[in-house]
VEXMI-412896 format. One record per residue (C-alpha): x, y, z; residue in three letters. Coordinates in steps of 0.25 Angstrom, whole numbers, padded with zeros to 4 digits, always signed. Layout:
XYZALA...
***
This chain:
+0454+0526+0395MET+0465+0525+0405SER+0470+0512+0409ILE+0480+0510+0421PRO+0492+0502+0418SER+0489+0493+0431SER+0478+0492+0441PRO+0487+0499+0452SER+0490+0511+0444GLU+0480+0523+0443PRO+0475+0527+0429PRO+0483+0537+0423PRO+0478+0551+0423LYS+0471+0555+0410SER+0477+0565+0401SER+0470+0575+0392PRO+0471+0565+0380SER+0463+0555+0389SER+0451+0563+0386ARG+0451+0559+0372ASN+0438+0551+0370PRO+0446+0542+0361TYR+0460+0539+0367PRO+0471+0535+0357ALA+0472+0520+0355LEU+0487+0522+0357THR+0485+0524+0372ASP+0494+0515+0380ASP+0482+0507+0386PRO+0477+0503+0372THR+0490+0499+0366ARG+0485+0484+0367GLN+0477+0487+0354ILE+0489+0486+0346TYR+0493+0472+0348PRO+0478+0468+0346LEU+0478+0476+0332CYS+0491+0469+0328ALA+0485+0455+0332ALA+0473+0458+0324ILE+0481+0463+0312LEU+0489+0450+0312CYS+0476+0442+0312GLU+0470+0450+0301ARG+0483+0448+0293LEU+0481+0433+0294ALA+0466+0434+0292ALA+0468+0441+0279PHE+0479+0432+0274THR+0469+0421+0275LEU+0457+0430+0269ILE+0464+0434+0257SER+0469+0420+0253THR+0459+0410+0258THR+0451+0409+0245ALA+0463+0407+0237ALA+0469+0397+0247MET+0457+0388+0247LEU+0457+0388+0232CYS+0472+0386+0229GLU+0476+0378+0241ARG+0464+0369+0243PHE+0457+0369+0230GLY+0444+0375+0233PHE+0436+0382+0223SER+0436+0398+0224ARG+0421+0398+0227PRO+0423+0387+0238ASP+0435+0395+0243SER+0427+0407+0245LEU+0416+0400+0252ARG+0425+0393+0262ILE+0432+0407+0265TRP+0418+0413+0266GLY+0414+0403+0276LEU+0427+0404+0284VAL+0426+0419+0284SER+0411+0419+0289ALA+0415+0409+0300ALA+0426+0418+0305CYS+0416+0429+0307TYR+0404+0422+0312ILE+0412+0414+0322ALA+0415+0427+0329SER+0401+0427+0335VAL+0402+0414+0343PRO+0417+0417+0345GLY+0414+0431+0351GLY+0403+0425+0360HIS+0414+0415+0365LEU+0424+0426+0367LEU+0414+0433+0376ASP+0415+0422+0386ARG+0430+0424+0387SER+0436+0434+0397THR+0449+0436+0389SER+0447+0443+0375PRO+0462+0442+0372SER+0462+0427+0374ARG+0451+0425+0364GLY+0459+0434+0354PHE+0472+0426+0356THR+0464+0413+0355GLY+0458+0417+0342SER+0471+0421+0336LEU+0476+0407+0340LEU+0465+0401+0332LEU+0468+0409+0320LEU+0482+0405+0320VAL+0478+0391+0320LEU+0469+0393+0309GLY+0479+0399+0300TYR+0489+0388+0303VAL+0479+0378+0298PHE+0477+0386+0285LEU+0492+0385+0283ALA+0491+0370+0282ILE+0489+0366+0268PRO+0477+0357+0270TYR+0462+0359+0267ARG+0458+0354+0281ALA+0468+0363+0288ALA+0462+0375+0280ALA+0448+0372+0285PHE+0453+0370+0299ALA+0460+0383+0298GLY+0447+0390+0293PHE+0440+0384+0305ALA+0450+0388+0315VAL+0451+0402+0309LEU+0436+0404+0310ALA+0436+0400+0325THR+0448+0409+0328GLY+0440+0421+0321HIS+0428+0418+0329ALA+0436+0422+0341PHE+0446+0432+0335TYR+0436+0442+0330LYS+0428+0444+0343PRO+0440+0443+0352SER+0447+0454+0345THR+0436+0463+0348GLN+0435+0458+0363ARG+0450+0461+0365VAL+0448+0475+0359LEU+0437+0478+0368THR+0446+0474+0380THR+0456+0484+0376LEU+0445+0495+0373PHE+0433+0493+0381PRO+0420+0496+0374THR+0419+0510+0380LYS+0433+0513+0376ASP+0432+0525+0366SER+0445+0519+0359ARG+0437+0506+0354LEU+0434+0512+0340GLU+0449+0515+0338GLY+0453+0502+0343ALA+0444+0495+0333GLN+0449+0504+0322VAL+0463+0499+0325MET+0459+0485+0324LEU+0452+0488+0311HIS+0465+0494+0306PHE+0473+0482+0311ALA+0463+0472+0304ILE+0465+0480+0290ASN+0480+0480+0291VAL+0480+0465+0294GLY+0470+0462+0282ALA+0478+0470+0272ALA+0491+0464+0276ALA+0486+0450+0277GLY+0480+0451+0263SER+0493+0457+0257PHE+0502+0446+0263LEU+0493+0435+0260ALA+0494+0437+0245GLY+0509+0437+0246ILE+0511+0425+0256MET+0501+0416+0248VAL+0509+0418+0235ARG+0523+0417+0241SER+0521+0407+0253ALA+0508+0400+0251GLY+0496+0397+0259TRP+0502+0390+0271SER+0512+0401+0274VAL+0501+0412+0272SER+0492+0406+0283TYR+0504+0403+0292ALA+0507+0417+0291PHE+0493+0421+0295ALA+0494+0411+0307ALA+0507+0418+0311LEU+0501+0432+0310MET+0489+0428+0319VAL+0499+0422+0328GLY+0506+0435+0329ILE+0493+0441+0332GLY+0491+0432+0344MET+0504+0437+0350VAL+0500+0451+0348LEU+0486+0448+0354SER+0494+0442+0366THR+0501+0456+0367ALA+0488+0463+0367GLN+0483+0454+0378SER+0494+0457+0387SER+0492+0472+0384LEU+0477+0472+0386SER+0474+0479+0399ILE+0461+0485+0396ALA+0452+0474+0400SER+0458+0474+0414HIS+0456+0489+0417VAL+0442+0495+0420PRO+0438+0504+0408SER+0437+0519+0412LYS+0427+0522+0401ILE+0414+0525+0407GLY+0401+0519+0404THR+0392+0529+0396PRO+0381+0536+0404SER+0368+0529+0402GLY+0374+0517+0396PHE+0368+0504+0402THR+0376+0491+0399ALA+0368+0481+0390GLN+0370+0466+0391PRO+0370+0464+0376LEU+0376+0478+0373GLY+0370+0489+0365HIS+0363+0480+0355MET+0358+0491+0345PRO+0372+0495+0343THR+0378+0481+0342ILE+0368+0477+0331LEU+0370+0490+0323ALA+0385+0488+0323VAL+0383+0474+0319LEU+0375+0479+0308ALA+0386+0488+0304ALA+0396+0477+0303MET+0386+0469+0295PHE+0385+0480+0285LEU+0400+0483+0284LEU+0402+0468+0281ALA+0392+0469+0269ILE+0399+0482+0264THR+0413+0474+0266THR+0408+0463+0258ALA+0404+0472+0246GLN+0418+0479+0247ALA+0425+0466+0247GLU+0416+0459+0236GLY+0405+0466+0228ALA+0412+0480+0227LEU+0425+0474+0222LEU+0417+0466+0211LEU+0409+0479+0208TRP+0423+0487+0207SER+0428+0476+0197GLU+0417+0478+0187ARG+0413+0493+0189ASN+0426+0501+0193VAL+0437+0507+0184ARG+0449+0502+0192ARG+0460+0505+0182VAL+0469+0516+0188ILE+0481+0520+0179ILE+0480+0507+0171GLY+0480+0499+0184PHE+0467+0491+0187GLU+0464+0492+0202VAL+0460+0478+0208PRO+0447+0478+0215THR+0453+0471+0227ALA+0461+0484+0229TRP+0448+0491+0234PHE+0448+0482+0246VAL+0463+0485+0248ALA+0460+0499+0247TYR+0449+0498+0258ALA+0459+0491+0267ALA+0470+0501+0265VAL+0460+0512+0268LEU+0456+0506+0281VAL+0471+0506+0285LEU+0472+0521+0281VAL+0460+0526+0288LEU+0460+0518+0301SER+0470+0528+0308PRO+0461+0539+0304MET+0450+0532+0310GLN+0457+0531+0323LEU+0460+0546+0323VAL+0446+0549+0320PHE+0441+0540+0332LEU+0451+0546+0341SER+0446+0560+0339LYS+0431+0558+0338ARG+0423+0564+0350LYS+0412+0554+0351ARG+0417+0540+0352PRO+0403+0535+0355GLY+0398+0537+0341THR+0404+0525+0334THR+0391+0520+0329ASN+0390+0533+0320ARG+0404+0529+0314LEU+0399+0515+0311VAL+0387+0521+0305ALA+0396+0530+0296VAL+0403+0518+0292GLY+0390+0511+0287LEU+0387+0524+0280LEU+0400+0522+0273SER+0397+0508+0269ALA+0384+0513+0263ALA+0392+0523+0255LEU+0401+0512+0250CYS+0390+0508+0241PHE+0381+0520+0239ALA+0393+0528+0232ILE+0393+0517+0222LEU+0378+0519+0218LEU+0382+0529+0207PRO+0391+0519+0200THR+0379+0510+0197THR+0374+0521+0187GLN+0387+0519+0179ASN+0388+0508+0169ASP+0403+0509+0167GLY+0414+0507+0177SER+0416+0517+0188VAL+0428+0524+0195SER+0437+0517+0205ILE+0434+0528+0214LEU+0420+0522+0217TRP+0425+0509+0223PRO+0436+0517+0230ILE+0426+0526+0237THR+0417+0514+0241THR+0429+0506+0247TYR+0433+0519+0255THR+0419+0520+0260LEU+0419+0505+0264PHE+0432+0508+0272VAL+0425+0519+0280PHE+0414+0510+0283ALA+0423+0498+0287GLU+0431+0507+0296MET+0419+0513+0303LEU+0411+0501+0305ILE+0421+0489+0307ALA+0430+0495+0319PRO+0420+0505+0325LEU+0408+0496+0324GLY+0416+0485+0332LEU+0419+0496+0342ALA+0404+0500+0343LEU+0400+0486+0344LEU+0409+0484+0356HIS+0405+0497+0363ARG+0391+0491+0363ASN+0394+0477+0367THR+0396+0471+0381PRO+0409+0465+0383GLN+0404+0451+0386ARG+0398+0451+0372LEU+0409+0457+0364MET+0414+0445+0357GLY+0400+0440+0353LEU+0397+0454+0347VAL+0410+0455+0340THR+0407+0442+0334GLY+0394+0447+0329LEU+0401+0458+0323TRP+0409+0449+0314TYR+0398+0439+0312GLY+0389+0451+0307THR+0401+0455+0298GLY+0401+0441+0292ALA+0386+0442+0290LEU+0388+0455+0283GLY+0398+0449+0273TYR+0388+0438+0270PHE+0377+0448+0267VAL+0387+0457+0260GLY+0391+0445+0251GLY+0376+0443+0247GLN+0375+0458+0244ILE+0387+0457+0236GLY+0380+0446+0227ALA+0369+0457+0224LEU+0379+0465+0216TRP+0378+0455+0205SER+0363+0454+0206LYS+0357+0468+0209TRP+0360+0481+0203PRO+0372+0487+0209THR+0365+0499+0213GLN+0355+0491+0222ARG+0366+0484+0229VAL+0373+0497+0232LEU+0361+0503+0237ILE+0359+0490+0246LEU+0373+0491+0251LEU+0371+0506+0254SER+0358+0505+0262VAL+0363+0494+0271LEU+0374+0502+0278PRO+0366+0514+0278LEU+0355+0507+0287LEU+0366+0501+0295GLY+0372+0515+0297ALA+0359+0521+0302ALA+0358+0509+0312LEU+0372+0511+0318VAL+0370+0526+0318TRP+0357+0526+0327VAL+0362+0516+0337VAL+0366+0522+0351ARG+0378+0514+0355PRO+0384+0514+0369ASN+0392+0527+0370ARG+0406+0527+0374VAL+0410+0536+0387GLN+0425+0540+0386VAL+0432+0541+0399SER+0439+0555+0400GLU+0446+0553+0413THR
***
């Protein structure tokens, strides 16, 4: 896609590289994605500073019991995701995606400032403001992205992968720094630092807004032949992608809970005299995402059929099914099993996450009209919250059912989702070759 630098200048002549159906994200017209990624990295760093310390903070700072602390944080987390649905709907009534993004970051700054105040009432006020901020932050992020990369731009998948990479960098850094700051500086300094990081994200988002020119330039990517615009978008694809997110959340809930408990009891984790903590399996997954994301970008840049994203999402669901299917042989073993079993499971989980999370969002946006982008993005996150809830209920079955039965259930559900996503016929992308 060629974008003139100003309305008065003619578009530049195409070069041979412009015939690449997936132009590089480093092209000059798309450089505004980097401030956006940096702003999201800062926000995620702050968010994981909170996520990794909230339960302990409620116990040690305000005297809540451990069960009550977990319930409170569970309610706050659910509110942050569910609120994205009405928040996205309200954003769809706005004509300025960047303004909604900056405003949501301002609310998040205020929320962390409240948490830095050492009073229980201030903490609950902070949670309420953070939930309100996330109601707008999550859908506004995607609205800004689709302004930079319109829904028929073949680079949209790569842009989503870059955002996913930034999210994981921020999550890893936030969790690491939180442990150091809480011990050395205390709760107030930790959450003040989180507010500072989101404030830096606000500054970067302002830089992104000043660079953004895509929304003011007509797209040169043509409409696929035979495609008829639908007022509600391509509903079969939208529902299939939301189902994929629901199933990914169920899988993630197991990876962050039941699978860790299973590994604690059933896996030989001693290597050269050192017992590997089960929490390191989650850290391994996060690091693997960072290692594989650049390779995923290279793959997307070289594929010749950018309109088949639904097939990649289906492969991601197949990988989610294999996460549990490969553990079935361990149910025949009465003793402990090799550490290679959970390592393989978490590797497959990473493949599932990398194919479903960023590419599913890209597929969702390709099949959603711009006027409903915020609402449908909110439904994506709301569906994820529902998946986490159902995943928690399934996690409880590990202690009630035979492990083999639970693994079969967790293998069959993603397989059904993979079949659903594979057979849908999403809107095809027509790439400009001018």
